[in-house]
C-alpha positions as CSV (number, residue, x, y, z in Angstrom):
1,M,-100.3,20.0,66.3
2,F,-100.8,18.2,63.0
3,K,-103.6,16.1,64.7
4,C,-105.7,19.3,65.7
5,K,-105.6,20.7,62.3
6,A,-107.0,17.5,61.1
7,A,-109.7,17.6,63.5
8,L,-110.7,21.1,62.7
9,N,-110.6,19.9,58.9
10,K,-113.0,17.2,59.8
11,L,-115.5,19.5,61.7
12,A,-115.5,22.0,59.0
13,P,-118.0,20.1,56.7
14,L,-120.5,19.4,59.6
15,A,-120.6,22.9,60.5
16,R,-121.3,24.0,56.8
17,A,-123.9,21.2,56.7
18,S,-125.7,22.7,59.8
19,S,-125.8,26.2,58.3
20,T,-127.2,24.9,55.0
21,L,-130.1,23.2,56.8
22,Y,-130.9,26.3,58.5
23,R,-131.5,28.2,55.1
24,Q,-133.0,25.0,53.4
25,S,-136.8,24.7,52.7
26,G,-139.2,23.0,55.0
27,K,-139.3,20.2,52.7
28,R,-135.6,19.3,53.3
29,A,-135.9,19.9,57.2
30,A,-139.0,17.5,57.1
31,V,-137.0,14.9,55.3
32,L,-134.3,15.1,57.9
33,R,-137.0,14.7,60.7
34,H,-139.1,12.0,59.4
35,V,-139.1,11.2,55.6
36,N,-142.8,9.8,55.7
37,R,-144.4,12.8,57.5
38,P,-146.4,15.0,55.2
39,L,-145.5,18.8,54.8
40,L,-147.4,21.0,57.2
41,V,-146.0,24.5,56.0
42,P,-144.9,26.0,53.1
43,Q,-141.2,25.6,52.1
44,S,-140.6,29.3,52.7
45,H,-142.0,29.3,56.3
46,M,-139.6,29.9,59.0
47,S,-139.3,29.5,62.6
48,S,-140.7,33.0,63.1
49,G,-144.2,31.6,62.2
50,P,-147.0,31.4,64.8
51,T,-147.0,29.1,67.6
52,G,-146.7,25.5,66.8
53,G,-144.1,26.0,64.1
54,G,-141.0,26.3,66.5
55,G,-140.1,22.6,66.7
56,E,-138.0,22.8,63.8
57,N,-135.5,25.3,65.5
58,T,-135.3,22.9,68.2
59,I,-134.1,20.1,66.1
60,Y,-131.9,22.5,64.6
61,F,-130.2,23.3,67.7
62,V,-130.0,19.8,68.8
63,L,-128.3,18.8,65.7
64,V,-125.8,21.6,65.9
65,G,-125.1,20.9,69.4
66,A,-124.6,17.2,68.8
67,A,-122.3,17.9,66.0
68,C,-120.3,20.2,68.2
69,L,-120.3,17.8,71.3
70,G,-119.1,15.0,68.9
71,G,-116.4,17.2,67.3
72,G,-115.2,18.4,70.7
73,V,-115.0,14.7,71.8
74,Y,-113.3,13.7,68.7
75,A,-110.8,16.6,69.2
76,Y,-110.2,15.7,72.9
77,R,-109.3,12.1,72.1
78,T,-107.3,12.8,69.2
79,I,-105.3,15.5,71.2
80,S,-104.9,13.2,74.2
81,G,-103.6,10.4,71.9
82,D,-101.1,12.7,70.2
83,K,-99.9,13.7,73.8
84,V,-99.4,10.0,74.8
85,R,-97.8,9.1,71.6
86,Y,-95.5,12.3,71.7
87,E,-94.3,11.2,75.1
88,D,-93.6,7.7,74.0
89,R,-91.5,8.7,71.2
90,I,-89.5,11.1,73.3
91,T,-88.9,8.1,75.7
92,E,-88.1,6.0,72.7
93,L,-85.5,8.4,71.4
94,A,-83.9,9.0,74.9
95,S,-83.5,5.1,75.2
96,R,-82.4,4.3,71.7
97,S,-78.4,4.1,72.7
98,T,-79.0,1.6,75.3
99,K,-82.1,-0.4,74.0
100,P,-81.2,-3.6,72.2
101,S,-82.2,-3.9,68.5
102,I,-85.0,-5.8,67.5
103,Q,-82.9,-8.1,65.3
104,S,-81.0,-9.0,68.7
105,L,-84.2,-10.0,70.4
106,T,-85.8,-13.4,70.4
107,P,-89.5,-13.7,69.0
108,A,-90.9,-13.8,72.3
109,E,-89.1,-10.5,73.4
110,K,-89.8,-8.6,70.2
111,P,-92.5,-5.8,71.1
112,T,-95.8,-5.9,69.1
113,Q,-97.1,-2.4,67.7
114,S,-100.7,-1.7,66.2
115,T,-100.7,-0.5,62.6
116,E,-101.6,2.9,63.7
117,A,-98.7,3.1,66.0
118,V,-96.3,2.0,63.1
119,S,-97.6,4.6,60.9
120,E,-97.6,7.4,63.6
121,T,-93.7,6.4,64.2
122,A,-93.0,6.4,60.5
123,K,-94.5,9.8,60.1
124,A,-92.4,11.2,63.0
125,A,-89.4,9.6,61.7
126,E,-90.1,11.3,58.5
127,A,-90.3,14.7,60.1
128,E,-87.0,14.4,61.9
129,P,-83.7,15.0,59.8
130,S,-81.8,11.9,59.1
131,P,-78.5,11.9,60.7
132,A,-75.4,11.8,58.5
133,P,-74.3,8.1,57.9
134,T,-71.2,7.2,59.8
135,A,-68.7,4.3,59.1
136,A,-69.3,1.2,61.5
137,P,-66.5,0.9,63.8
138,A,-64.2,-2.3,62.8
139,E,-64.3,-4.8,65.5
140,P,-60.7,-5.6,66.7
141,S,-59.5,-9.1,66.2
142,P,-59.0,-10.9,69.6
143,A,-55.4,-10.7,70.6
144,L,-53.3,-13.8,70.6
145,P,-51.7,-14.8,74.0
146,E,-47.9,-14.4,74.3
147,F,-47.6,-18.0,74.5
148,P,-49.8,-21.0,74.8
149,G,-51.3,-22.4,78.0
150,H,-50.5,-25.8,77.1
151,A,-47.7,-27.5,75.4
152,P,-47.8,-31.3,74.4
153,Y,-43.9,-31.0,74.7
154,L,-42.4,-28.6,77.3
155,L,-38.6,-28.1,77.5
156,I,-37.3,-26.1,80.4
157,G,-33.9,-24.4,79.5
158,G,-32.7,-23.1,76.2
159,G,-29.1,-24.9,75.9
160,T,-27.7,-27.5,73.7
161,A,-29.7,-30.4,75.5
162,S,-33.1,-28.7,74.9
163,F,-32.3,-27.9,71.1
164,A,-31.2,-31.5,70.6
165,A,-34.3,-32.8,72.2
166,A,-36.5,-30.6,70.3
167,R,-34.9,-31.8,67.1
168,S,-35.1,-35.5,67.9
169,I,-38.9,-35.0,69.0
170,R,-39.6,-33.5,65.6
171,A,-37.9,-36.2,63.6
172,R,-39.9,-39.0,65.3
173,D,-43.1,-37.1,65.6
174,P,-43.1,-34.6,62.7
175,G,-46.5,-32.8,63.8
176,A,-45.2,-32.3,67.4
177,R,-45.6,-28.9,69.2
178,V,-42.6,-28.3,71.2
179,L,-42.1,-25.2,73.5
180,I,-38.7,-24.1,74.9
181,V,-38.7,-21.9,77.9
182,T,-35.4,-20.3,78.5
183,E,-34.4,-17.5,81.0
184,E,-31.8,-16.0,78.4
185,D,-33.0,-13.7,75.8
186,D,-31.2,-15.6,73.1
187,L,-32.2,-18.4,70.9
188,P,-30.5,-21.9,71.6
189,Y,-26.8,-21.5,70.7
190,M,-23.8,-23.5,71.1
191,R,-21.3,-22.6,74.0
192,P,-18.1,-23.8,73.0
193,P,-17.1,-21.0,70.7
194,L,-17.4,-18.5,73.5
195,S,-14.2,-19.8,75.2
196,K,-12.5,-20.9,71.7
197,E,-13.0,-19.6,68.1
198,L,-14.8,-16.2,69.0
199,W,-11.6,-15.1,70.6
200,F,-9.6,-15.6,67.4
201,S,-11.9,-13.8,65.0
202,D,-10.6,-10.9,63.0
203,D,-14.1,-9.1,63.0
204,P,-14.3,-6.0,64.8
205,I,-17.7,-6.4,65.6
206,V,-17.8,-10.1,66.4
207,I,-19.5,-9.2,69.8
208,E,-22.7,-8.2,67.9
209,T,-22.8,-10.6,64.7
210,L,-21.4,-13.8,67.0
211,H,-20.1,-15.1,63.7
212,F,-16.6,-16.8,63.9
213,K,-14.3,-18.5,61.5
214,Q,-13.8,-22.2,62.5
215,W,-10.1,-23.5,62.5
216,N,-10.9,-24.6,58.9
217,G,-11.5,-21.2,57.8
218,K,-15.3,-21.5,57.2
219,E,-17.6,-19.0,59.0
220,R,-20.7,-19.8,60.8
221,S,-22.9,-18.3,63.6
222,I,-23.0,-19.4,67.0
223,Y,-26.7,-20.0,66.9
224,F,-27.8,-23.5,65.9
225,Q,-30.5,-22.0,63.6
226,P,-31.7,-18.8,62.5
227,P,-35.0,-17.2,63.9
228,S,-36.9,-18.3,60.8
229,F,-36.6,-21.9,61.9
230,Y,-38.7,-21.4,65.0
231,V,-42.4,-20.6,65.1
232,S,-43.9,-17.7,67.3
233,P,-44.9,-18.9,70.8
234,A,-48.4,-17.1,70.4
235,E,-48.8,-19.1,67.1
236,L,-47.6,-22.6,68.4
237,E,-51.2,-24.0,69.0
238,S,-52.4,-22.9,65.6
239,V,-49.5,-23.3,63.1
240,E,-49.9,-26.2,60.7
241,N,-48.0,-29.3,61.4
242,G,-46.5,-28.0,64.5
243,G,-43.1,-26.8,65.3
244,V,-40.6,-25.6,67.8
245,A,-41.3,-22.2,69.6
246,V,-38.9,-20.5,72.0
247,L,-40.1,-18.5,75.1
248,T,-37.3,-16.2,75.9
249,G,-36.8,-14.2,79.1
250,K,-38.9,-16.5,81.0
251,K,-37.9,-18.7,84.2
252,V,-39.8,-21.7,85.3
253,V,-39.9,-21.2,89.2
254,H,-42.3,-24.1,90.3
255,M,-43.4,-27.5,89.1
256,D,-46.6,-29.2,89.9
257,V,-46.0,-32.9,88.7
258,R,-49.3,-34.0,89.5
259,G,-51.1,-31.3,87.7
260,N,-48.7,-31.4,85.0
261,K,-47.9,-27.9,84.9
262,V,-45.3,-25.3,85.7
263,K,-45.3,-21.5,86.9
264,L,-43.3,-18.9,85.3
265,N,-41.5,-16.0,87.1
266,D,-44.3,-13.7,86.1
267,G,-47.1,-15.9,87.8
268,A,-48.4,-17.5,84.3
269,E,-48.8,-21.2,84.3
270,I,-48.3,-23.5,81.3
271,S,-49.6,-27.2,81.4
272,Y,-47.7,-30.1,79.5
273,D,-48.2,-33.5,78.4
274,K,-44.3,-34.4,78.6
275,C,-41.6,-32.3,80.2
276,L,-37.7,-32.1,79.8
277,I,-35.7,-30.5,82.5
278,A,-32.6,-29.2,80.7
279,T,-31.5,-26.3,83.1
280,G,-28.0,-26.9,82.9
281,G,-25.9,-25.2,85.6
282,I,-24.6,-21.8,87.2
283,P,-20.9,-20.9,87.4
284,R,-19.5,-21.4,90.6
285,N,-17.9,-18.4,92.6
286,L,-15.4,-18.5,95.4
287,Q,-16.6,-17.3,98.7
288,V,-13.7,-15.1,99.2
289,I,-14.9,-13.2,96.2
290,E,-18.6,-13.1,97.2
291,R,-17.4,-11.5,100.9
292,A,-15.2,-9.1,99.2
293,G,-17.9,-6.5,98.7
294,E,-19.5,-5.0,95.7
295,E,-16.4,-3.2,94.3
296,V,-15.0,-6.6,93.7
297,T,-18.0,-8.4,92.7
298,N,-18.6,-5.7,89.9
299,R,-15.2,-6.3,88.6
300,T,-15.6,-10.3,88.6
301,T,-16.9,-12.2,85.5
302,L,-18.6,-15.7,86.0
303,F,-18.1,-17.0,82.4
304,R,-21.0,-19.0,81.0
305,K,-23.5,-16.9,78.6
306,I,-23.2,-14.7,75.5
307,E,-23.7,-11.8,77.5
308,D,-20.4,-12.8,79.6
309,F,-18.5,-13.1,76.4
310,K,-19.3,-9.6,75.2
311,A,-18.6,-8.1,78.7
312,L,-15.2,-9.8,79.0
313,E,-14.4,-9.0,75.4
314,K,-15.0,-5.5,76.0
315,V,-13.0,-5.6,79.3
316,S,-10.1,-7.0,77.4
317,R,-9.7,-4.1,75.2
318,E,-10.2,-1.3,78.0
319,L,-8.2,-2.6,80.9
320,K,-4.5,-3.5,81.4
321,S,-4.6,-6.7,83.6
322,I,-7.1,-9.8,83.9
323,T,-6.5,-12.7,86.3
324,I,-8.0,-15.9,85.6
325,I,-8.9,-18.0,88.6
326,G,-9.1,-21.9,87.7
327,G,-7.0,-24.4,85.8
328,G,-9.6,-26.6,84.1
329,F,-11.0,-26.7,80.7
330,L,-12.7,-23.3,80.8
331,G,-9.9,-21.4,82.5
332,S,-7.1,-22.7,80.4
333,E,-8.9,-21.9,77.3
334,L,-9.6,-18.5,78.2
335,A,-6.0,-17.9,79.2
336,C,-4.8,-19.0,76.0
337,A,-7.3,-16.9,74.3
338,L,-6.6,-13.9,76.1
339,G,-2.7,-14.4,76.1
340,R,-2.9,-14.4,72.1
341,R,-4.2,-10.7,72.5
342,S,-1.7,-9.9,75.2
343,A,0.9,-8.4,72.9
344,E,-1.4,-6.7,70.5
345,L,-3.4,-4.9,73.2
346,G,-0.9,-4.5,75.9
347,L,-2.7,-6.7,78.4
348,E,-1.3,-8.5,81.1
349,V,-2.9,-12.3,81.4
350,V,-2.5,-14.2,84.8
351,Q,-3.8,-17.6,85.4
352,M,-3.8,-19.0,88.8
353,F,-5.0,-22.7,90.3
354,P,-4.1,-24.8,93.1
355,E,-3.2,-27.8,91.0
356,K,0.4,-28.4,89.8
357,G,-0.3,-27.8,86.1
358,N,-3.2,-26.9,83.8
359,M,-6.2,-29.2,83.7
360,G,-4.2,-31.1,86.7
361,K,-7.6,-32.7,87.6
362,V,-7.9,-34.5,84.2
363,L,-4.5,-35.0,82.8
364,P,-1.6,-37.4,84.2
365,E,0.8,-35.1,86.0
366,Y,3.7,-35.1,83.3
367,L,1.2,-34.2,80.5
368,S,-0.5,-31.3,82.6
369,N,2.9,-29.9,83.4
370,W,3.8,-30.0,79.5
371,T,0.5,-28.1,78.8
372,T,1.3,-25.6,81.2
373,Q,4.4,-24.6,79.2
374,K,2.3,-24.4,76.4
375,V,0.0,-21.9,78.0
376,K,3.0,-19.9,79.1
377,K,4.1,-19.6,75.4
378,E,0.8,-18.0,74.7
379,G,2.0,-15.1,76.9
380,V,0.2,-16.0,80.0
381,T,1.8,-15.6,83.4
382,V,0.7,-19.1,85.0
383,L,0.8,-19.4,89.0
384,T,0.5,-23.1,90.0
385,E,-0.3,-24.4,93.5
386,S,-2.0,-21.0,94.2
387,V,-4.8,-21.0,96.8
388,V,-6.8,-17.6,97.3
389,K,-7.1,-16.6,100.8
390,K,-8.5,-13.1,100.5
391,V,-9.8,-10.6,97.7
392,S,-10.0,-6.8,98.3
393,F,-10.4,-3.7,96.5
394,N,-7.6,-1.1,97.2
395,D,-6.5,2.1,95.3
396,G,-8.7,1.4,92.3
397,R,-7.5,-2.3,91.6
398,V,-8.4,-5.8,92.9
399,E,-5.9,-7.1,95.2
400,I,-5.6,-11.1,95.5
401,K,-3.7,-12.5,98.6
402,L,-2.7,-16.2,98.3
403,K,-2.2,-18.7,101.3
404,D,1.6,-18.5,100.6
405,G,1.9,-14.8,100.9
406,R,2.1,-13.8,97.4
407,V,-0.2,-10.9,96.3
408,V,-1.5,-10.1,92.9
409,K,-2.9,-6.9,91.8
410,T,-5.2,-6.8,88.8
411,D,-8.0,-4.8,87.1
412,H,-10.5,-7.6,86.6
413,I,-11.1,-11.3,87.9
414,V,-12.5,-14.2,85.7
415,A,-13.9,-17.0,88.1
416,A,-13.5,-20.4,86.4
417,V,-14.0,-22.8,89.2
418,G,-16.6,-25.2,88.0
419,L,-20.2,-25.5,87.6
420,E,-23.2,-26.1,90.2
421,P,-26.1,-27.8,88.6
422,S,-29.3,-26.0,88.6
423,V,-31.7,-27.9,90.7
424,E,-34.1,-25.5,92.2
425,L,-37.1,-27.1,90.7
426,A,-36.2,-30.4,92.7
427,K,-38.0,-29.2,95.7
428,S,-41.5,-28.1,94.4
429,A,-41.3,-31.2,91.7
430,G,-40.4,-33.7,94.5
431,L,-37.2,-34.8,92.5
432,E,-34.1,-36.6,93.9
433,V,-31.0,-34.6,93.6
434,D,-27.7,-36.9,93.8
435,S,-25.7,-36.3,97.0
436,D,-22.4,-37.4,95.3
437,F,-22.3,-35.7,91.8
438,G,-25.2,-33.3,92.1
439,G,-28.0,-33.0,89.4
440,F,-31.3,-34.8,89.3
441,R,-31.0,-38.3,89.7
442,V,-32.5,-40.3,86.8
443,N,-32.6,-43.8,85.4
444,A,-30.8,-45.1,82.3
445,E,-33.6,-43.8,80.1
446,L,-32.9,-40.3,81.5
447,Q,-36.3,-40.4,83.2
448,A,-37.0,-38.9,86.7
449,R,-40.7,-39.4,86.8
450,S,-43.4,-41.1,84.4
451,N,-43.5,-38.0,82.1
452,I,-40.5,-36.0,83.2
453,W,-37.0,-36.4,81.7
454,V,-33.8,-34.6,82.5
455,A,-30.7,-34.0,80.0
456,G,-27.4,-32.3,79.9
457,D,-25.4,-31.0,82.8
458,A,-28.2,-31.1,85.2
459,A,-28.7,-34.8,84.8
460,C,-27.2,-37.4,87.1
461,F,-27.9,-40.5,85.0
462,Y,-27.0,-44.3,85.1
463,D,-24.5,-45.1,82.6
464,I,-25.1,-48.7,82.0
465,K,-21.2,-49.2,81.3
466,L,-19.8,-46.9,83.8
467,G,-22.2,-46.4,86.5
468,R,-23.8,-43.3,87.9
469,R,-22.2,-40.2,86.2
470,R,-22.9,-36.6,85.7
471,V,-21.1,-35.0,82.7
472,E,-20.7,-31.2,81.8
473,H,-19.6,-31.2,78.2
474,H,-21.2,-29.9,75.1
475,D,-21.4,-33.2,73.2
476,H,-23.1,-35.0,76.4
477,A,-25.9,-32.3,76.1
478,V,-26.2,-33.3,72.4
479,V,-26.3,-37.1,73.3
480,S,-28.3,-36.8,76.4
481,G,-31.0,-34.5,74.7
482,R,-31.2,-36.5,71.7
483,L,-31.8,-39.7,73.8
484,A,-34.3,-37.9,76.2
485,G,-36.3,-36.6,73.0
486,E,-36.4,-40.1,71.5
487,N,-37.7,-41.5,74.7
488,M,-40.3,-38.6,75.2
489,T,-41.7,-40.1,71.9
490,G,-41.9,-43.8,73.3
491,A,-38.6,-45.0,72.3
492,R,-37.6,-46.3,75.7
493,K,-33.8,-46.4,75.0
494,P,-31.2,-46.8,77.7
495,Y,-28.0,-44.5,77.9
496,W,-25.2,-46.4,76.3
497,H,-23.5,-44.1,73.8
498,Q,-20.3,-42.4,75.4
499,S,-20.4,-38.9,74.7
500,M,-17.0,-37.2,74.1
501,F,-15.6,-33.8,75.1
502,W,-12.7,-31.7,73.6
503,S,-10.6,-28.9,74.5
504,D,-8.4,-26.5,72.5
505,L,-5.5,-24.5,73.7
506,G,-5.6,-22.4,70.6
507,P,-5.4,-23.6,67.1
508,D,-2.1,-25.9,67.5
509,V,-3.0,-28.0,70.6
510,G,-6.2,-29.9,71.3
511,Y,-7.4,-33.0,72.7
512,E,-10.7,-35.4,72.6
513,A,-11.8,-37.3,75.3
514,I,-14.3,-39.9,76.5
515,G,-15.5,-41.9,79.5
516,I,-14.0,-41.2,83.0
517,V,-11.1,-39.2,82.6
518,D,-9.7,-38.5,86.2
519,S,-6.0,-38.0,86.9
520,S,-6.3,-39.8,90.2
521,L,-6.8,-43.1,88.2
522,P,-4.0,-45.1,86.8
523,T,-3.0,-44.0,83.4
524,V,-1.0,-45.5,80.5
525,G,0.1,-43.0,77.6
526,V,1.5,-44.0,74.2
527,F,2.9,-41.1,72.3
528,A,4.3,-40.4,68.9
529,K,5.9,-37.6,67.0
530,A,3.5,-35.1,65.9
531,T,3.2,-33.8,62.2
532,P,1.9,-30.4,60.9
533,K,-1.7,-32.1,60.3
534,D,-2.0,-33.1,64.0
535,T,-3.4,-29.9,65.3
536,P,-7.1,-28.7,65.9
537,K,-6.8,-26.6,62.9
538,A,-5.7,-29.2,60.6
539,A,-8.4,-31.7,62.0
540,T,-11.2,-29.1,61.1
541,E,-9.8,-28.5,57.9
542,Q,-9.9,-32.4,56.9
543,S,-13.2,-33.0,58.6
544,G,-15.0,-29.7,57.4
545,T,-16.6,-29.3,60.8
546,G,-15.9,-26.6,63.4
547,I,-17.5,-28.3,66.4
548,R,-15.7,-31.5,67.0
549,S,-18.9,-33.3,68.0
550,E,-18.4,-37.0,66.7
551,S,-22.1,-37.8,68.3
552,E,-23.7,-36.2,65.1
553,T,-22.1,-38.7,62.7
554,E,-21.2,-41.9,64.5
555,A,-18.9,-44.3,62.5
556,V,-18.6,-48.1,63.4
557,A,-15.3,-49.1,65.0
558,G,-13.4,-52.2,64.0
559,A,-13.1,-55.0,66.4
560,V,-10.5,-54.7,69.0
561,A,-8.1,-57.5,69.7
562,V,-8.1,-58.5,73.3
563,G,-5.7,-60.8,75.5
564,T,-4.9,-61.9,79.0
565,A,-4.3,-59.0,81.5
566,S,-1.0,-57.9,82.6
567,P,0.3,-54.9,84.4
568,P,0.2,-51.7,82.4
569,P,3.6,-50.6,80.9
570,P,5.0,-47.6,82.7
571,T,3.9,-44.3,81.2
572,Q,6.4,-43.0,78.4
573,Q,8.3,-40.0,79.5
574,K,9.0,-37.6,76.5
575,E,9.7,-34.0,76.6
576,D,7.4,-33.5,73.6
577,Y,4.0,-34.9,73.8
578,G,3.0,-34.1,70.2
579,K,0.2,-36.7,69.8
580,G,-0.8,-39.7,71.7
581,V,-3.4,-41.9,73.3
582,I,-3.9,-42.0,77.2
583,F,-5.9,-44.9,78.9
584,Y,-7.6,-44.3,82.2
585,L,-7.9,-47.7,84.1
586,R,-10.3,-48.9,86.8
587,D,-9.9,-52.5,87.9
588,K,-7.5,-53.1,85.0
589,V,-10.6,-52.1,82.5
590,V,-10.2,-49.1,80.4
591,V,-12.9,-46.6,81.4
592,G,-11.7,-43.2,80.0
593,I,-9.6,-42.3,77.0
594,V,-7.8,-39.0,76.0
595,L,-6.8,-38.6,72.4
596,W,-4.0,-36.0,72.5
597,N,-3.8,-34.2,69.2
598,V,-5.3,-37.3,67.5
599,F,-8.6,-36.5,65.8
600,N,-11.4,-38.3,64.3
601,R,-10.8,-41.6,66.0
602,M,-13.4,-41.5,68.5
603,P,-15.6,-44.6,67.4
604,I,-12.7,-46.7,68.3
605,A,-12.2,-45.2,71.8
606,R,-16.1,-45.6,72.2
607,K,-15.9,-49.3,71.3
608,I,-13.1,-50.1,73.7
609,I,-15.0,-48.6,76.5
610,K,-18.1,-50.2,75.5
611,D,-16.5,-53.8,75.2
612,G,-15.3,-53.3,78.9
613,E,-12.6,-55.8,78.5
614,E,-9.0,-56.2,80.0
615,H,-6.1,-55.9,77.5
616,S,-2.7,-57.4,78.0
617,D,-0.7,-54.7,76.1
618,L,-2.3,-51.3,75.7
619,N,0.5,-50.4,73.3
620,E,-1.1,-52.8,70.9
621,V,-4.4,-51.1,71.5
622,A,-2.9,-47.6,70.8
623,K,-2.0,-48.9,67.3
624,L,-5.8,-49.1,66.5
625,F,-5.6,-45.3,66.5
626,N,-2.7,-45.2,63.8
627,I,-0.8,-42.7,65.6
628,H,2.5,-43.8,64.3
629,E,1.5,-42.9,60.9
630,D,3.1,-40.2,58.9
């Protein structure tokens, strides 16, 4: 519309000029026709004159017609051009939301426009109302993955062995990036307090805080380190100077040793440079319990994890009877812990096992029997030589029938009958499982393959002093995890450091052991009268530690005198085994030592086993432990 008006404005002067010519004198008309032609008529003569003067009218009409024709053509071309530009403008507006910006195009892709087109576009833009300015949407930052797809050091399992390995790796490689993958929902923690100190806590919410008082009165957490010690798995790859991250609630279900990667239970994959398998073990159960049905299995605890402690602690306060099946370390510790509560809670605690006494597979028979009496004094009903034949659920209670015909009715069962090493990854990884001891078979450097190590309960390792072994104790997890971590960083050290283990039957009776302690081996025991300081409580008060793991602070033992071999003296039979040393022999060589209520002497025992010498008089060797001092 604007263009039509402009055309009319341009035609108007032409029309006015034609009218003026019509009224002007002949001289003016002659000038228009030919400037050199002389005048033929007076200025006032018009076209109405005689014949011969009508040429002037013809010229007039020609000029007017030409002007009108030119104006019409101009108007038509202008209107047609406006229509085309209008349609182009509409098309541009319709495609603006999907058309890439000029700035985003390459120079070859940028469209060219004439000056006229740019001018017309600018005018149209001025005619349109400007839209209200809107804030540009903030671009969301890319979300970090939940965990890295690659870990230079990948540790499978979140127990003591993994934590010890991580700490060892970081000590030798300060910038290392270590990823721990654990099926549990908790950060790495120590297991011994679950069956020991936590049960003697006065804190009413101990199952929430998981803080406990050690025998020396000092309080600490069950966790090795607080959450602030670890980095987030999502930030492990980017955090400065590396760190240790723990991916909880995830299980490694497949290993590709050729591709150096693992698959998790949710299908995700993580590649690695070096890998440690520290999967620990799974508590065994009795087949008679597994076959008994859901009512029985729902009333059975397989004690191993934090959640098991919480469940059993709650059960002990709600029910009236708990029966513990198993007479080993765990079963005896839990029996004493629950027995201490029996009087206060009105709880009946029963312990049954097939051996003749508590820890009958470890301690010599006379000491096992004496230990059983100590457990009974804690308020526990101990049923020795008891083999479970059948378990059923009748009248709201669990009924346990023994092979000798005895029947025990209880509200809850705790099965503490050993540990089955977790070796599910052996099949996919192509790793060897030891047929005698169980666990992943590794060499003296705890290595299963060129870039795979195994530590803790799941490792069947070659002990350069005692041969092939598998050990299920806290201190061994510390020692083997630390060694594996060192070897993962290139140390190439063999296993030679003998780990120790310990067990407490309450705050008054405890022992520490090292090497092969098997009651089927010949033993020599040397005992002395105990004093008030010969208890686990006194030992921790003196040392200032709660977890009696000597492996963290090795001491150097003095030289041990040796002599010619002679038959070992007969075991001393005493009614009160207050404190003493028990030597376990294989081919007349000491391969294991138990320190009964004798503490902080483990370096001496370790050196005796390391030397591997025959001794003519073990009573003299026992003096190295100062058991006769007041």
